VMD Tcl script that builds the backbone (N, CA, C; Angstrom):
set m [mol new atoms 309]
animate dup $m
set s [atomselect $m all]
$s set {name element resname resid chain x y z} {
  {N N UNK 1 A 7.068 -31.397 -27.782}
  {CA C UNK 1 A 7.349 -31.422 -29.205}
  {C C UNK 1 A 7.437 -30.011 -29.777}
  {N N UNK 2 A 6.661 -29.069 -29.268}
  {CA C UNK 2 A 6.690 -27.727 -29.818}
  {C C UNK 2 A 7.992 -27.011 -29.537}
  {N N UNK 3 A 8.679 -27.417 -28.502}
  {CA C UNK 3 A 9.941 -26.783 -28.135}
  {C C UNK 3 A 11.109 -27.325 -28.958}
  {N N UNK 4 A 10.962 -28.512 -29.509}
  {CA C UNK 4 A 12.052 -29.155 -30.238}
  {C C UNK 4 A 12.571 -28.339 -31.427}
  {N N UNK 5 A 11.716 -27.801 -32.307}
  {CA C UNK 5 A 12.261 -26.999 -33.412}
  {C C UNK 5 A 13.048 -25.789 -32.923}
  {N N UNK 6 A 12.567 -25.165 -31.850}
  {CA C UNK 6 A 13.271 -24.000 -31.320}
  {C C UNK 6 A 14.650 -24.390 -30.792}
  {N N UNK 7 A 14.735 -25.499 -30.090}
  {CA C UNK 7 A 16.017 -25.928 -29.537}
  {C C UNK 7 A 16.969 -26.401 -30.622}
  {N N UNK 8 A 16.442 -27.042 -31.665}
  {CA C UNK 8 A 17.315 -27.564 -32.714}
  {C C UNK 8 A 17.990 -26.464 -33.518}
  {N N UNK 9 A 17.378 -25.286 -33.602}
  {CA C UNK 9 A 18.053 -24.240 -34.373}
  {C C UNK 9 A 19.278 -23.708 -33.633}
  {N N UNK 10 A 19.395 -24.025 -32.355}
  {CA C UNK 10 A 20.590 -23.647 -31.601}
  {C C UNK 10 A 21.744 -24.619 -31.834}
  {N N UNK 11 A 21.466 -25.763 -32.477}
  {CA C UNK 11 A 22.512 -26.747 -32.750}
  {C C UNK 11 A 23.590 -26.130 -33.624}
  {N N UNK 12 A 23.196 -25.297 -34.501}
  {CA C UNK 12 A 24.140 -24.636 -35.400}
  {C C UNK 12 A 23.385 -24.084 -36.576}
  {N N UNK 13 A 24.068 -23.266 -37.328}
  {CA C UNK 13 A 23.422 -22.624 -38.449}
  {C C UNK 13 A 22.852 -23.646 -39.417}
  {N N UNK 14 A 23.641 -24.657 -39.746}
  {CA C UNK 14 A 23.166 -25.661 -40.688}
  {C C UNK 14 A 22.561 -26.871 -39.992}
  {N N UNK 15 A 23.085 -27.254 -38.855}
  {CA C UNK 15 A 22.620 -28.453 -38.173}
  {C C UNK 15 A 21.138 -28.426 -37.866}
  {N N UNK 16 A 20.677 -27.376 -37.244}
  {CA C UNK 16 A 19.259 -27.278 -36.906}
  {C C UNK 16 A 18.396 -27.069 -38.132}
  {N N UNK 17 A 18.862 -26.256 -39.065}
  {CA C UNK 17 A 18.070 -25.970 -40.257}
  {C C UNK 17 A 17.884 -27.211 -41.117}
  {N N UNK 18 A 18.915 -28.009 -41.238}
  {CA C UNK 18 A 18.814 -29.222 -42.055}
  {C C UNK 18 A 17.811 -30.191 -41.448}
  {N N UNK 19 A 17.791 -30.266 -40.133}
  {CA C UNK 19 A 16.912 -31.239 -39.480}
  {C C UNK 19 A 15.449 -30.843 -39.489}
  {N N UNK 20 A 15.131 -29.573 -39.531}
  {CA C UNK 20 A 13.731 -29.178 -39.355}
  {C C UNK 20 A 13.096 -28.538 -40.581}
  {N N UNK 21 A 13.782 -28.458 -41.705}
  {CA C UNK 21 A 13.175 -27.819 -42.864}
  {C C UNK 21 A 12.908 -28.824 -43.966}
  {N N UNK 22 A 11.965 -28.498 -44.785}
  {CA C UNK 22 A 11.666 -29.282 -45.978}
  {C C UNK 22 A 11.190 -30.688 -45.679}
  {N N UNK 23 A 11.454 -31.565 -46.623}
  {CA C UNK 23 A 10.994 -32.951 -46.516}
  {C C UNK 23 A 11.644 -33.664 -45.335}
  {N N UNK 24 A 12.924 -33.336 -45.058}
  {CA C UNK 24 A 13.613 -33.978 -43.932}
  {C C UNK 24 A 12.921 -33.654 -42.615}
  {N N UNK 25 A 12.586 -32.395 -42.426}
  {CA C UNK 25 A 11.910 -31.994 -41.196}
  {C C UNK 25 A 10.526 -32.598 -41.075}
  {N N UNK 26 A 9.786 -32.612 -42.182}
  {CA C UNK 26 A 8.454 -33.221 -42.150}
  {C C UNK 26 A 8.541 -34.702 -41.805}
  {N N UNK 27 A 9.487 -35.406 -42.409}
  {CA C UNK 27 A 9.647 -36.823 -42.124}
  {C C UNK 27 A 10.085 -37.051 -40.678}
  {N N UNK 28 A 11.029 -36.244 -40.208}
  {CA C UNK 28 A 11.510 -36.360 -38.837}
  {C C UNK 28 A 10.366 -36.196 -37.835}
  {N N UNK 29 A 9.556 -35.143 -38.008}
  {CA C UNK 29 A 8.490 -34.898 -37.043}
  {C C UNK 29 A 7.324 -35.864 -37.200}
  {N N UNK 30 A 7.107 -36.398 -38.398}
  {CA C UNK 30 A 6.079 -37.429 -38.563}
  {C C UNK 30 A 6.480 -38.693 -37.805}
  {N N UNK 31 A 7.738 -39.083 -37.935}
  {CA C UNK 31 A 8.217 -40.281 -37.232}
  {C C UNK 31 A 8.204 -40.058 -35.722}
  {N N UNK 32 A 8.670 -38.886 -35.289}
  {CA C UNK 32 A 8.641 -38.600 -33.846}
  {C C UNK 32 A 7.214 -38.592 -33.307}
  {N N UNK 33 A 6.296 -38.012 -34.046}
  {CA C UNK 33 A 4.894 -38.004 -33.617}
  {C C UNK 33 A 4.333 -39.405 -33.519}
  {N N UNK 34 A 4.676 -40.244 -34.476}
  {CA C UNK 34 A 4.205 -41.634 -34.438}
  {C C UNK 34 A 4.801 -42.383 -33.256}
  {N N UNK 35 A 6.099 -42.216 -33.031}
  {CA C UNK 35 A 6.754 -42.899 -31.908}
  {C C UNK 35 A 6.167 -42.441 -30.572}
  {N N UNK 36 A 5.969 -41.129 -30.418}
  {CA C UNK 36 A 5.433 -40.622 -29.160}
  {C C UNK 36 A 3.953 -40.959 -28.968}
  {N N UNK 37 A 3.257 -41.327 -30.037}
  {CA C UNK 37 A 1.848 -41.690 -29.898}
  {C C UNK 37 A 1.648 -43.184 -29.609}
  {N N UNK 38 A 2.708 -43.989 -29.671}
  {CA C UNK 38 A 2.560 -45.427 -29.430}
  {C C UNK 38 A 1.959 -45.771 -28.063}
  {N N UNK 39 A 2.368 -45.140 -26.966}
  {CA C UNK 39 A 1.712 -45.462 -25.687}
  {C C UNK 39 A 0.204 -45.157 -25.701}
  {N N UNK 40 A -0.171 -44.052 -26.347}
  {CA C UNK 40 A -1.594 -43.724 -26.443}
  {C C UNK 40 A -2.328 -44.771 -27.279}
  {N N UNK 41 A -1.721 -45.182 -28.374}
  {CA C UNK 41 A -2.360 -46.174 -29.234}
  {C C UNK 41 A -2.522 -47.509 -28.504}
  {N N UNK 42 A -1.556 -47.891 -27.700}
  {CA C UNK 42 A -1.672 -49.127 -26.907}
  {C C UNK 42 A -2.794 -49.021 -25.886}
  {N N UNK 43 A -2.896 -47.854 -25.224}
  {CA C UNK 43 A -3.980 -47.657 -24.251}
  {C C UNK 43 A -5.349 -47.700 -24.926}
  {N N UNK 44 A -5.434 -47.105 -26.113}
  {CA C UNK 44 A -6.704 -47.144 -26.841}
  {C C UNK 44 A -7.080 -48.580 -27.203}
  {N N UNK 45 A -6.096 -49.363 -27.626}
  {CA C UNK 45 A -6.364 -50.756 -27.971}
  {C C UNK 45 A -6.842 -51.539 -26.746}
  {N N UNK 46 A -6.162 -51.362 -25.607}
  {CA C UNK 46 A -6.557 -52.074 -24.382}
  {C C UNK 46 A -7.936 -51.645 -23.891}
  {N N UNK 47 A -8.229 -50.361 -24.023}
  {CA C UNK 47 A -9.515 -49.854 -23.515}
  {C C UNK 47 A -10.683 -50.347 -24.356}
  {N N UNK 48 A -10.556 -50.303 -25.691}
  {CA C UNK 48 A -11.669 -50.671 -26.561}
  {C C UNK 48 A -11.597 -52.111 -27.050}
  {N N UNK 49 A -10.451 -52.768 -26.906}
  {CA C UNK 49 A -10.329 -54.168 -27.298}
  {C C UNK 49 A -10.393 -54.392 -28.804}
  {N N UNK 50 A -10.189 -53.370 -29.574}
  {CA C UNK 50 A -10.217 -53.491 -31.032}
  {C C UNK 50 A -9.208 -52.519 -31.634}
  {N N UNK 51 A -8.830 -52.774 -32.882}
  {CA C UNK 51 A -7.870 -51.895 -33.550}
  {C C UNK 51 A -8.545 -50.684 -34.182}
  {N N UNK 52 A -9.876 -50.592 -34.083}
  {CA C UNK 52 A -10.591 -49.471 -34.705}
  {C C UNK 52 A -10.217 -48.138 -34.066}
  {N N UNK 53 A -10.164 -48.081 -32.766}
  {CA C UNK 53 A -9.856 -46.820 -32.078}
  {C C UNK 53 A -8.422 -46.345 -32.376}
  {N N UNK 54 A -7.399 -47.214 -32.268}
  {CA C UNK 54 A -6.051 -46.755 -32.624}
  {C C UNK 54 A -5.931 -46.370 -34.105}
  {N N UNK 55 A -6.616 -47.083 -34.980}
  {CA C UNK 55 A -6.579 -46.754 -36.408}
  {C C UNK 55 A -7.205 -45.393 -36.656}
  {N N UNK 56 A -8.328 -45.120 -36.001}
  {CA C UNK 56 A -8.970 -43.808 -36.126}
  {C C UNK 56 A -8.065 -42.709 -35.572}
  {N N UNK 57 A -7.411 -42.989 -34.451}
  {CA C UNK 57 A -6.490 -41.999 -33.872}
  {C C UNK 57 A -5.320 -41.724 -34.816}
  {N N UNK 58 A -4.777 -42.766 -35.441}
  {CA C UNK 58 A -3.691 -42.572 -36.409}
  {C C UNK 58 A -4.158 -41.795 -37.631}
  {N N UNK 59 A -5.374 -42.037 -38.071}
  {CA C UNK 59 A -5.921 -41.302 -39.217}
  {C C UNK 59 A -6.071 -39.817 -38.877}
  {N N UNK 60 A -6.536 -39.520 -37.660}
  {CA C UNK 60 A -6.657 -38.124 -37.233}
  {C C UNK 60 A -5.274 -37.481 -37.128}
  {N N UNK 61 A -4.303 -38.218 -36.584}
  {CA C UNK 61 A -2.931 -37.711 -36.499}
  {C C UNK 61 A -2.393 -37.396 -37.890}
  {N N UNK 62 A -2.565 -38.335 -38.833}
  {CA C UNK 62 A -2.056 -38.135 -40.194}
  {C C UNK 62 A -2.739 -36.943 -40.863}
  {N N UNK 63 A -4.033 -36.799 -40.662}
  {CA C UNK 63 A -4.764 -35.673 -41.236}
  {C C UNK 63 A -4.272 -34.345 -40.665}
  {N N UNK 64 A -4.151 -34.268 -39.348}
  {CA C UNK 64 A -3.715 -33.021 -38.713}
  {C C UNK 64 A -2.260 -32.702 -39.057}
  {N N UNK 65 A -1.411 -33.719 -39.108}
  {CA C UNK 65 A -0.016 -33.491 -39.467}
  {C C UNK 65 A 0.084 -32.994 -40.908}
  {N N UNK 66 A -0.660 -33.620 -41.815}
  {CA C UNK 66 A -0.642 -33.201 -43.211}
  {C C UNK 66 A -1.173 -31.789 -43.377}
  {N N UNK 67 A -2.229 -31.462 -42.672}
  {CA C UNK 67 A -2.782 -30.110 -42.716}
  {C C UNK 67 A -1.742 -29.092 -42.258}
  {N N UNK 68 A -1.051 -29.414 -41.179}
  {CA C UNK 68 A -0.034 -28.516 -40.653}
  {C C UNK 68 A 1.177 -28.416 -41.577}
  {N N UNK 69 A 1.664 -29.552 -42.067}
  {CA C UNK 69 A 2.904 -29.576 -42.848}
  {C C UNK 69 A 2.735 -29.055 -44.263}
  {N N UNK 70 A 1.580 -29.310 -44.870}
  {CA C UNK 70 A 1.439 -28.990 -46.286}
  {C C UNK 70 A 0.538 -27.797 -46.582}
  {N N UNK 71 A -0.264 -27.359 -45.634}
  {CA C UNK 71 A -1.129 -26.203 -45.870}
  {C C UNK 71 A -0.770 -25.012 -44.982}
  {N N UNK 72 A -0.743 -25.241 -43.675}
  {CA C UNK 72 A -0.505 -24.135 -42.751}
  {C C UNK 72 A 0.942 -23.666 -42.813}
  {N N UNK 73 A 1.894 -24.597 -42.800}
  {CA C UNK 73 A 3.314 -24.225 -42.862}
  {C C UNK 73 A 3.668 -23.391 -44.069}
  {N N UNK 74 A 3.334 -23.854 -45.282}
  {CA C UNK 74 A 3.639 -23.027 -46.454}
  {C C UNK 74 A 2.872 -21.702 -46.476}
  {N N UNK 75 A 1.674 -21.678 -45.905}
  {CA C UNK 75 A 0.900 -20.433 -45.905}
  {C C UNK 75 A 1.531 -19.368 -45.017}
  {N N UNK 76 A 2.165 -19.777 -43.919}
  {CA C UNK 76 A 2.742 -18.774 -43.021}
  {C C UNK 76 A 4.202 -18.483 -43.317}
  {N N UNK 77 A 4.855 -19.318 -44.152}
  {CA C UNK 77 A 6.217 -18.992 -44.545}
  {C C UNK 77 A 6.140 -18.154 -45.808}
  {N N UNK 78 A 6.912 -17.102 -45.854}
  {CA C UNK 78 A 6.817 -16.137 -46.947}
  {C C UNK 78 A 7.776 -16.522 -48.067}
  {N N UNK 79 A 7.518 -17.662 -48.728}
  {CA C UNK 79 A 8.386 -18.109 -49.814}
  {C C UNK 79 A 8.054 -17.425 -51.140}
  {N N UNK 80 A 6.827 -16.990 -51.293}
  {CA C UNK 80 A 6.408 -16.349 -52.531}
  {C C UNK 80 A 6.912 -14.918 -52.578}
  {N N UNK 81 A 7.373 -14.467 -53.731}
  {CA C UNK 81 A 7.774 -13.063 -53.818}
  {C C UNK 81 A 6.552 -12.166 -53.649}
  {N N UNK 82 A 6.773 -11.017 -53.079}
  {CA C UNK 82 A 5.695 -10.076 -52.832}
  {C C UNK 82 A 5.269 -9.442 -54.157}
  {N N UNK 83 A 4.017 -9.673 -54.612}
  {CA C UNK 83 A 3.616 -9.134 -55.903}
  {C C UNK 83 A 3.524 -7.612 -55.910}
  {N N UNK 84 A 3.384 -6.995 -54.754}
  {CA C UNK 84 A 3.287 -5.545 -54.687}
  {C C UNK 84 A 4.638 -4.853 -54.632}
  {N N UNK 85 A 5.717 -5.631 -54.592}
  {CA C UNK 85 A 7.046 -5.055 -54.455}
  {C C UNK 85 A 7.462 -4.352 -55.748}
  {N N UNK 86 A 8.150 -3.245 -55.625}
  {CA C UNK 86 A 8.632 -2.487 -56.765}
  {C C UNK 86 A 9.754 -3.262 -57.452}
  {N N UNK 87 A 9.592 -3.558 -58.719}
  {CA C UNK 87 A 10.588 -4.334 -59.463}
  {C C UNK 87 A 11.367 -3.457 -60.441}
  {N N UNK 88 A 11.499 -2.173 -60.132}
  {CA C UNK 88 A 12.260 -1.271 -60.980}
  {C C UNK 88 A 13.736 -1.625 -60.888}
  {N N UNK 89 A 14.416 -1.775 -62.041}
  {CA C UNK 89 A 15.838 -2.121 -61.968}
  {C C UNK 89 A 16.648 -1.013 -61.307}
  {N N UNK 90 A 17.671 -1.425 -60.582}
  {CA C UNK 90 A 18.538 -0.481 -59.883}
  {C C UNK 90 A 19.534 0.098 -60.883}
  {N N UNK 91 A 19.694 1.416 -60.866}
  {CA C UNK 91 A 20.635 2.092 -61.760}
  {C C UNK 91 A 22.038 1.972 -61.181}
  {N N UNK 92 A 22.968 1.415 -61.953}
  {CA C UNK 92 A 24.355 1.340 -61.497}
  {C C UNK 92 A 25.085 2.599 -61.944}
  {N N UNK 93 A 25.928 3.154 -61.091}
  {CA C UNK 93 A 26.624 4.387 -61.463}
  {C C UNK 93 A 27.634 4.138 -62.581}
  {N N UNK 94 A 27.840 5.160 -63.389}
  {CA C UNK 94 A 28.812 5.114 -64.484}
  {C C UNK 94 A 30.211 5.207 -63.880}
  {N N UNK 95 A 31.134 4.283 -64.196}
  {CA C UNK 95 A 32.488 4.314 -63.614}
  {C C UNK 95 A 33.250 5.585 -63.981}
  {N N UNK 96 A 33.036 6.121 -65.191}
  {CA C UNK 96 A 33.727 7.361 -65.584}
  {C C UNK 96 A 33.280 8.533 -64.722}
  {N N UNK 97 A 32.015 8.556 -64.407}
  {CA C UNK 97 A 31.504 9.643 -63.567}
  {C C UNK 97 A 32.110 9.561 -62.171}
  {N N UNK 98 A 32.324 8.349 -61.686}
  {CA C UNK 98 A 32.931 8.171 -60.374}
  {C C UNK 98 A 34.365 8.729 -60.373}
  {N N UNK 99 A 35.108 8.442 -61.444}
  {CA C UNK 99 A 36.480 8.949 -61.552}
  {C C UNK 99 A 36.492 10.487 -61.603}
  {N N UNK 100 A 35.572 11.096 -62.323}
  {CA C UNK 100 A 35.508 12.572 -62.404}
  {C C UNK 100 A 35.175 13.151 -61.044}
  {N N UNK 101 A 34.432 12.431 -60.270}
  {CA C UNK 101 A 34.077 12.916 -58.930}
  {C C UNK 101 A 35.311 13.054 -58.062}
  {N N UNK 102 A 36.293 12.181 -58.211}
  {CA C UNK 102 A 37.499 12.227 -57.392}
  {C C UNK 102 A 38.542 13.217 -57.924}
  {N N UNK 103 A 38.386 13.734 -59.131}
  {CA C UNK 103 A 39.360 14.700 -59.682}
  {C C UNK 103 A 39.188 16.070 -59.084}
}
mol reanalyze $m
mol bondsrecalc $m
mol representation Tube
mol addrep $m
């Protein structure tokens, strides 16, 4: 699963980005995680003979996925502007001065 985001960005500039970013990416990986956990959930049910163990496993999965998707992901992506960045406006050159330079 960890290799999938890396491989999908090779699909194309937009193809991979659309699939793995934002709500679409979170939903995609939540569904994939659930589908890939079904064999484990079945084994847990057979081993313990009750739905408590698979339910607990799903709760842990949901907690860890939410922690990763909503706390860790936004914390490591630099979406916030840097507050220490210099916000001095850029001076645009005077067009008349440019013309005098070429004379």
